[in-house]
Steps between C-alpha positions, in 0.01 A plus 500: 500500500514154631180286476417324833280208586252633751468152671870490559533851627232427774597146593865586548426809712362427858403855558441748195258680740220644307495485108315640200495342159343691187506398147325352200389142466669243287207508250496874482141518610534621876658751727624312815568624850612299795576626849617293799580566865722287732576523864753412763340630803157384649357854437598480124379143451162581678347645180276419211391677167144604479324655183269780528320721233788704331785324657661225723629562857710310755333426837594300810396141491477491874417851628598405863861434384547827305765717680607775246290563197699797372706322226297178440133620463439689176351496152733310267278545196257783395337554165425845357308493161747343254786475747609236734739602801693232690745569781652359805364764741269809560657664204233339301264752647746779414524409133124471489450834658748670262355351198151615586612858488700454168833447644737217423630170635836669521363813679342278768805296577739796507334590836546156644800307612607157631328353809624617836578155629857531632727325431356359178354818355267275273467641153165620359428329185217613268342431167238654274329373193299730260281345249397648158400391162508139570853493651683649797828648626641469848744667745692377797681671782717438794575749779795383715780617739850538369663184637304520825562875550168636609607859436486434111198371314571382142205490254495302195234490230460247206255533210406215270317417197360145519683210330309182430603221760726750693452649852705706745551382866599735777532392871592674822788295596801328321481216755472420866726664750534721801462777409318384174687633194277707263436403145774609265503584131212515246184291520569150384365396158301174533300272276121498550234226446152545336257510780432623860490140637841428338661814638345436845637149516839610361550758772326337802655156455853643482483733796670380827238287683591642844503868399227542237181672617275613217484546121277705276485444130298720248490412133324751271409369148592771233174425303305662773346199652480451892826492694582183706626548858648241735569549870698226676543539877712259725250565771160363357 
């Protein structure tokens, strides 16, 4: 598998849409998560990330301009014991609810499909980290239409054991367009830095300035010390 430079992947793509990065820091000490959202419409751009006890949500920055909350207001991040769930839609809640009753990440996403936003049929991308014995494992998934055919949902799942300095990056779109083409292939293998601050700068500084909206970074030390979280919102 090719190794990619995350800054190049982001800076050379004006619209990857929403993206998830998961992996292990370059010094081997941390689990790392980054999730970003972008927007082309006023409704999509009118959002911020907001932390709450047990998770993180999107909300409208200006409630008076919110027109359709159905696909833009959701919980991107929820935690359940020693598990972190990160997704680009309300399937975060589906995974959380399934895990609570002893079912799996795969069970939850088997009942979901891509978003009903014709003609894009935006993929649902998801990740889950499970911590145990001073280390972690992670899974990623994408649910997408078959070449824009809404009658067929393709579900792909990827399971990873962490490798020091390596992460995996999955995003909703290959690039901008009309309709916007879905992500294609396996999650891209990328190099990761050491700290939450470095990862936040790496992602935020290389996202398209017009289209970027919000970023969430969570870095969990594997020695059991307190996680570091960073939220950056274009709307202050």
